[in-house]
N, C-alpha and C positions, 0 to 999 in steps of 0.2 A: 184622111177625114182623122180628125185626132178625138181621142175617146179617154175620156176623163177617166184617170186610174186613182184607185180610191183602196187603201190599204188601211185599215180600221185593227188596231189590237187592243182590247181587252180584257179586263180579268172577270171571267164568268165567274171564279171563287168567291172574290171579293164583293161583288152582290150579292151572290146566294149563299155565302158563306161557306162554301165547303170545299174538301178535294175530291178527289176521282175513286168510287169504291167498286169494286171487280169481281164479277161473278161468271157462273156459267161454265162450260166445257172449252177444252179445245177443239178448235173447229166448228164449234155451233156457234149461233150468235151471241155476243158478250155485249151489256150494258154498262152503260159509263153513267154514272148519277151525282147527282151531288151531295155533300156530306162534309156535317158540319163536325170541324177539328181546330179550336184555339186558334185560328188566324186572327190575326191584327191584336190579339190579346199579349201583353206585359210579359217579358220574359222571367221565369224564376228566380230569386236572389244567388240561386246556387247554380244557375247556367254556364260557366266559364268553369271549364275541367282546372283543378287544384295546382296540376303542374303550368298552368300558365298563367303572367300576368298582363292581362289587358290593358291596351291605351286607354289613357284620360280621355275620352272624344270631348266629354264638356267643357275639359280647358281649351279646347283649338276651336272652340266656338264661341264667337265674340258677335254682339248686334254689327261692328261695323268690320265684318269681313270683307278681307281681300280674295281676289277668283283662286291667288295659289292655295292661299289661306282654307278657301271651303274644298279643293281639290283635294289638300292635305288631309282633309277631315272624313273627307269620303272614303282614300284609303286607309285610314285608321279605322273606320267602320268594317270596312273591307276585310281588315286582318283579324280585328278583333273576333268576327263570325266565326273564322278559322280556329278560336280557341273555344268554343264552346263545345260542350259535350254534343250537342244537337240542333242544328236547325233545317226547316224546308221552307220552303216558298213555291206558289203554284202560280201559273199563268196560261191565259185560256189567249187564243190568239183567233180573230177573224178576218179575212181579206176580201175584198171585191176591186175586182179591176173587168168595167162594162158589166157583161153580164156572167163572168166567170168568178165565182165563189170559192175559197178553202178556207180552213182553219183546222187549228192545232191546240193541243194542251199538252204543257210542261210540267212535269213535278221534278221534282231536287231534295234529296235529303242529304246534306252533308254531316255527318258524325265522328266526332274525333278529330277534326281537320282533311279528313278524308271522305272521299264520293262515295256514298254508300248505296243510294240508289236513284235513280234517273228514269224517267217515263217519256217517251216524245209519240203521241198517237196523233197523224196526220189526215184529217179526208181533203182529199184532192180537188176534189169537181172537176178534173179534169187536167188539172193541175199534176199533183205528185200520189203515189200512192203509198196506203196508210201502212204505217211502220209502229210499232211496238220494238222499242230498245228499253232494256233492263237493265239497271248495273246494281248488281246487289253484292258489296265487300269487294271479293277480290273476283267475281265473275259477271261477265258480259252477258245478257240473252240478246237476240236479236229476230224479232218473226215480222215477215212481211204480213199483213192482212188478204184474209182471203177474199174478202169483202167489205164494206163499208158503209154505214149510212151515218147522218149528222141530221136532228131535228132542230131546226135553226131556232124555232118558236120556244122549245123548252131546253135547248143547247146541250141536248142527251146524245151521246156516241152511241151505238152499238155495230160492233166489229167480230169478226171470226178469226181468229190467226191459226197460221201455220206452224209446222214444228219448229223450235227456235233455235237456231244458231249458237252455240255456247263456244265464249271464250275466255280467257284468265287474264286479267290484267295486274298490273304490281301493286295495286292499292297504295300506293306510297302516301305520303300528307301532303298534300297542296302549299306548295312557296309560297309565301308573302310576297310577292311582286305588283305592281301596276297593271298588269294585263288580267288579274282575279275580275278586275270590274266588269269586265268582258268575258272571260275563260268562266267565272260562275253565275254572273248574272245574266251577259247577254248585249250590256248595255252599250250603246251607241258613243263611246265618250273614251278615247285614248290618249292617256297619260303615260304611255310606257316610251320610256325613252332608250338609250344605250345600255347593253348590261343589266339592267333592273334597274334605272336611276327612273326619276321622273321628268316627263316633257311636261312643261304648262302651256304650251303654244298654242292649244285648243281650246283654250282659255282665255286667250288676248281679246281684250274688249267686251267679254261677257259680262252680264248685269248678275250680282251675287244679292239675294235678301235671306234673313232667317228671323223666323218668330220662336220665342224662348217659350218652354214649356209652360204651362199653367195647370192650373188643378185641374178643369174637366179635361184638357188636352193635355197629356203628361209625356209631353216629347217635343223634340225642336222640329220646326217645318223648315228645310233649309230650300231657297228656290235658287235654281243655275239659268238662265237664258244664255246660251252662247251668241255670239257672234257671226253670222252666217258666212261670211268671207273666212276666218278663221276654221271655221268645220269644213267648210269645200277646198281648204289648202290641206288638210289632212287629211292624206288617201286611206289610212288607216283606219279612222272613226266613218267614213263613206262605206269602205269595205265592211264594217261592222254595222253599219246599217240595212245595208244590201242584204246580208248574211240573218237578220232578224225579220226579215219580211221576205225571207224566201230563197233570196240569191242569185234572183234573176233578171233584175236588172239594170239596168246601161244606163249610162252618158246623166246619171244622179246631180240633180245641182239644188241643194239644201237652201231652203227660204230662212228657216226656223229650226232648233231644234232646242227644247226647254225641257226643263229636269226638277220633279219636286220629290225632295226627300224628306221622310217621316223617320227619327231618328230617335230611339228609345235613351233616356240621359244614361243606360248603363254602358253605351254605346254600340247598338246593337240597332240594324235596318227594322222598322215596322212597316212602311210600303214605300213602295216608288213608281211616280208618274213619269211617262216620257212621252212628249206630243214633237211631232217634227212635220214641216210641212218641205216639200219640193217637187221640183218635175224631173219625170224620169221616163225612161221608156222601156217599155215591156214587150217583148214579142218585137211586133212591127208598128207596134200603134204607141205615141207620147201622150203624157197629158201631165195634170196635175197629181198630187200623191198626197198623202195626211195618214200618219201613223201614231195611234193613240194606244200607248202600250202602260200596262200596270200590272204589277207584284204587290200580294202580300203575305207576308210574314209569321211564321209559327215557331216556337221555342218548345214547346209539348211533346217530349219525349216517347208519349203513346205513342205518336206519329211513324215510329219506326216499327211496328206492327206489320211486314210488308204481307206476311203469310194470312194474315186475316182479310188483305185484300186482295191477293190472287184469288184465294178459292181456287185451286185448280191442281191435281194431283200432278198433271204433265207436267207442270214448272217447278210445282214444291219440290220436288225430286233434284231441281240444280239448286236451289235457296235456303233449302230448310237446314243446313248444316252452317251455310255461311249465317246466316241471320241469326242462328241459336249463338254460333260465336262471337256474333257481333252485338248482341244485345247489351242496352246502355244498364249498369249497376245503380 
C-alpha cells in the first residue's frame, strides 16, 4: 500500500521574524524561541569589505533573461555574499511521511568569507537524533542531545545537550565556485562543471522571469522553473534535493523544481523560496512528495554575538576567545 510522502520545509523565522535564542545550563532543558533580528532588511551601505570589489549583479539582470544569464546572476550573488563583512540566514524544516514527523532548524553566519557560526538542531520523531553542531571561528563543537521535544503549535524546541566534542577546522575562506550554491545554502541546483567551471545543463528548457525593483519592493524577484527531464538527468541535483530532505529517500523522480529569489540591488540575497514535487521511496513505502523550503537573510553585524545566545558557561569556555578575536570592527 502506498503511503503519501509529504515533506514540507518552511521558514519559521520568516513568519515569526526571528532567529533562535539560547538559554539554560548544559544537561538541562534548553528552550529555543523566536527572536527578531533584522531578517529581510536591506543591507547597510558598507556591507562589503573594503578589500573586495563586488560583482555588479544589476548589470547581469535584464527583463529578457536567458536561463544561462539567470544562472550567472545567481552565482554572482553567491560570490558577492562571500565579500560581505557578515551575513546570516535562518531556515526551519518540517518533514512528514505518513504519521512520522521530523523537523530541523538551521542558522548560519559567514563572516569575512569564512564560516563563523553554524547550528543544526533536529527533532527526529523516530527518524534522527537531535544534534547541536556549532562552528565558531576555527573551533567546531558537536553535542548529541540527551533529550529533545518540539511543540508543533508554537514551533519551539526544548533540548538538553551532552558535553560537546571539540575539534579544530582550518577556518580558510570559502572559494568562489559553482558548488557554493549548495555548500553555503543547500540549494538543489547543481551548476558545477569540471574544475570549477559552470555546467548549465540542469537549466536546459527552464522558464525564467524577472520583476525589477519598485519603490515598495526595492529588490529584484527572479523566478526559475526547471524542466523536470533536465533535473532528473542531473544526478547531483537529485542528490542535493535528497540531502536537503534528510538523505534517506530513494528512487526520486522530480516532477517540478521551482525557485524564487529576491535579490537586493546591491547584489545580495533577501530571500529564497524552493518548491519541488516528486515521487520517492522512503523505507519500504513509496508515494508523492513535496518540499517547500524558505530562507531569509540578514546583514546585521550584531547577529554575530554568539555568546549572548549561548548563555552557557560550559560552552563559553570553548568559544569566548574565538568570538572575541573574530568580532567585527
